[in-house]
C-alpha positions as CSV (number, residue, x, y, z in Angstrom):
1,M,-3.8,-12.8,-15.2
2,I,-2.9,-15.8,-14.1
3,T,-0.7,-18.3,-16.3
4,K,0.6,-20.9,-14.6
5,I,1.9,-22.0,-11.0
6,H,4.4,-24.3,-10.9
7,Y,6.4,-25.7,-8.1
8,V,9.6,-26.0,-6.2
9,W,9.5,-28.0,-3.1
10,R,12.6,-26.5,0.0
11,I,12.8,-27.4,3.3
12,D,10.5,-24.9,5.8
13,A,10.3,-24.4,9.5
14,D,8.0,-25.4,12.0
15,I,9.2,-23.5,15.4
16,M,6.9,-23.3,19.0
17,E,7.3,-21.4,22.3
18,G,9.8,-22.5,24.5
19,W,11.4,-24.6,21.9
20,L,15.0,-23.4,23.8
21,V,14.1,-26.1,26.6
22,C,13.0,-29.0,24.5
23,L,14.8,-29.0,20.8
24,R,13.0,-31.5,19.6
25,A,9.1,-31.2,20.7
26,M,9.8,-27.7,20.0
27,A,10.9,-27.1,16.3
28,R,11.1,-28.8,13.3
29,L,12.4,-28.7,9.6
30,F,10.4,-30.2,6.9
31,W,10.4,-30.8,2.9
32,T,7.4,-28.4,1.7
33,R,6.3,-27.4,-1.3
34,V,6.2,-24.1,-2.4
35,S,4.3,-22.0,-5.7
36,I,5.4,-19.5,-7.9
37,I,2.6,-18.0,-9.4
38,C,3.6,-16.9,-13.6
39,A,1.5,-14.0,-14.6
40,R,0.3,-11.6,-17.7
41,C,-1.0,-7.8,-17.3
42,E,-4.5,-7.6,-19.4
43,R,-3.5,-4.0,-20.2
44,C,0.1,-4.3,-21.3
45,R,0.5,-8.3,-22.1
46,C,3.8,-7.8,-20.3
47,K,4.9,-10.9,-18.1
48,I,5.3,-11.3,-14.3
49,K,6.7,-14.0,-11.9
50,I,5.7,-13.7,-8.5
51,V,8.0,-15.2,-6.4
52,P,7.5,-15.9,-2.1
53,A,9.8,-13.9,-0.4
54,C,10.9,-17.1,2.2
55,L,12.5,-18.3,-1.2
56,I,16.6,-17.4,-1.7
57,K,18.7,-18.5,-4.3
58,G,21.1,-21.0,-4.0
59,T,19.8,-22.5,-1.3
60,R,17.1,-25.4,-0.5
61,L,16.6,-24.3,2.6
62,T,13.3,-21.0,3.1
63,L,14.8,-18.1,5.1
64,E,12.9,-18.9,8.0
65,A,14.6,-22.6,8.3
66,L,18.1,-21.5,7.2
67,V,18.1,-18.1,9.9
68,F,16.5,-21.0,12.5
69,T,19.0,-23.6,11.7
70,T,22.0,-21.3,11.9
71,L,20.4,-19.9,15.2
72,A,20.0,-23.5,16.1
73,K,23.3,-24.4,15.6
74,E,25.4,-22.0,16.7
75,I,23.8,-21.7,20.0
76,S,23.7,-24.9,20.9
77,G,27.2,-26.3,19.7
78,I,25.7,-29.5,18.9
79,S,26.8,-31.7,15.6
80,W,25.5,-31.1,12.3
81,R,24.1,-34.6,12.7
82,E,22.9,-34.3,16.0
83,L,20.8,-31.7,15.1
84,C,19.2,-33.2,11.8
85,D,18.7,-35.6,14.1
86,L,16.7,-33.2,16.5
87,L,15.1,-31.2,13.9
88,C,14.2,-33.4,10.8
89,S,11.7,-36.7,11.2
90,D,13.3,-40.1,10.2
91,G,12.8,-41.0,6.0
92,D,12.0,-37.0,5.3
93,G,15.0,-37.1,3.0
94,C,16.9,-34.5,4.5
95,V,19.8,-34.7,5.6
96,F,22.5,-32.6,7.5
97,S,24.8,-32.2,4.8
98,T,22.2,-30.3,3.4
99,L,22.1,-27.8,6.5
100,Y,25.4,-27.6,7.0
101,E,26.0,-27.0,3.1
102,A,23.6,-24.4,3.2
103,V,24.4,-22.6,6.5
104,H,28.3,-22.4,5.1
105,R,27.1,-21.5,2.1
106,V,25.5,-18.2,3.1
107,G,28.3,-17.5,5.4
108,K,31.1,-17.3,2.5
109,F,28.5,-15.3,1.2
110,L,27.9,-12.8,3.4
111,D,31.4,-12.9,4.2
112,S,32.7,-12.1,0.9
113,E,29.6,-9.2,-0.1
114,K,29.1,-8.2,3.5
115,M,29.8,-4.3,2.6
116,E,27.5,-4.7,-0.4
117,L,24.8,-6.2,1.4
118,F,25.0,-3.8,4.5
119,E,24.7,-0.5,1.9
120,W,21.6,-2.7,1.0
121,A,20.0,-3.1,4.7
122,R,20.6,0.3,5.2
123,R,18.7,1.4,2.2
124,V,15.3,-0.9,3.1
125,S,15.6,0.4,6.3
126,N,16.9,3.4,6.8
127,T,19.1,2.5,9.1
128,A,21.9,-0.4,10.2
129,P,19.6,-3.0,11.6
130,E,22.5,-5.8,12.0
131,P,26.1,-4.5,13.3
132,Y,27.4,-7.9,12.7
133,L,27.3,-7.7,9.4
134,L,30.5,-5.4,9.4
135,R,31.8,-6.9,12.2
136,T,35.3,-8.9,12.1
137,E,36.3,-10.6,15.3
138,A,35.0,-13.6,16.6
139,I,31.4,-13.1,18.0
140,T,31.1,-15.0,21.2
141,E,28.8,-13.9,23.0
142,G,25.5,-15.6,23.6
143,F,27.1,-18.4,20.6
144,G,28.3,-22.2,21.5
145,P,31.9,-22.7,20.7
146,L,33.0,-22.7,17.2
147,S,32.7,-25.8,15.5
148,A,34.7,-25.0,12.9
149,R,38.3,-26.1,12.4
150,Y,40.0,-24.0,10.0
151,D,41.0,-20.6,8.9
152,H,38.0,-20.6,5.9
153,T,35.4,-22.9,7.7
154,I,36.2,-20.3,11.4
155,S,35.2,-17.1,8.7
156,R,31.7,-19.1,6.9
157,E,30.9,-19.7,10.5
158,M,31.2,-16.1,12.1
159,S,29.8,-15.0,8.8
160,A,26.6,-17.1,9.0
161,R,26.0,-15.5,12.7
162,S,26.0,-12.2,11.3
163,L,22.0,-13.2,9.8
164,V,21.2,-13.8,13.8
165,G,23.3,-12.2,16.1
166,G,21.0,-9.7,16.7
167,L,18.6,-12.3,18.4
168,V,20.7,-13.4,20.8
169,A,22.3,-10.2,21.9
170,D,19.3,-8.2,22.0
171,G,17.8,-10.9,24.5
172,I,15.0,-11.9,22.1
173,L,16.0,-16.1,22.7
174,Y,14.5,-15.4,26.9
175,A,11.5,-13.4,24.9
176,I,7.9,-14.4,25.8
177,N,7.1,-13.1,22.2
178,F,9.9,-15.4,21.1
179,I,7.8,-16.2,17.8
180,G,6.7,-12.9,16.6
181,L,10.0,-10.8,17.4
182,F,11.8,-13.7,15.1
183,S,8.6,-13.4,12.2
184,A,9.8,-9.9,12.6
185,H,13.6,-11.0,12.1
186,I,12.8,-12.8,9.2
187,S,10.7,-9.8,7.4
188,L,13.6,-7.6,7.7
189,W,15.7,-9.9,6.4
190,S,13.2,-10.9,3.8
191,Q,13.5,-7.1,2.7
192,I,16.8,-7.1,2.6
193,W,17.3,-10.3,0.4
194,S,14.1,-10.0,-1.7
195,A,15.5,-6.0,-2.6
196,W,19.0,-7.4,-2.9
197,S,18.0,-10.0,-5.5
198,K,21.4,-12.0,-5.5
199,A,21.8,-15.3,-6.1
200,I,23.8,-17.7,-3.2
201,P,26.5,-18.7,-5.2
202,P,27.8,-22.7,-4.7
203,L,30.5,-23.5,-1.5
204,Y,32.6,-25.1,-3.8
205,Q,33.7,-23.6,-7.4
206,R,33.6,-26.8,-10.0
207,K,36.1,-27.4,-12.3
208,N,36.1,-27.9,-15.9
209,L,37.6,-31.2,-17.2
210,R,38.5,-31.1,-20.4
211,S,38.6,-34.3,-22.2
212,V,42.3,-34.9,-23.7
213,R,42.1,-38.1,-26.7
214,L,45.2,-40.4,-26.2
215,T,46.8,-42.2,-29.6
216,T,49.2,-44.4,-29.7
């Protein structure tokens, strides 16, 4: 029995075939309302929360939007501001810093939790679906130049590429049925994230400021 439905706002992606030819006309990012259902079993009275697989703890982007934003940014080599101008409509409240933070947060997370995530991926699929998770050298094949300038941001960007490495290396970008293959890629990552069930931590750690009473 459903006891409550509440909603969260997230940035989602709408992609059409041929988006590589004209990114502005064939793809967009937009805010959407996602429902989370709270229910209760009528027999045992236990409470259940049904959370859509597209939601990832720690980011305001859905999984599809996160993967597509990473893909579009890393193969195009354009700036974050240009990417936001191409994918987001004026006045919808989507800013380039939101996209940057989401991709770099997941990149930092994948870099620090690489081995554990790889083990979860093996459990879910019984194979190693993303060998890019274990690569330490710069992933450049099929990608644009790295936009990061510092060692720590380069590390984050390289790790974020592991999220889309399979799409680029396997030639899926140019496949006629790209949308279907992209959906399968999203489905696999959705299973991995759902099974792992870890939140992506903040990009920057906030320092606790202690108040000090000054006496004269």
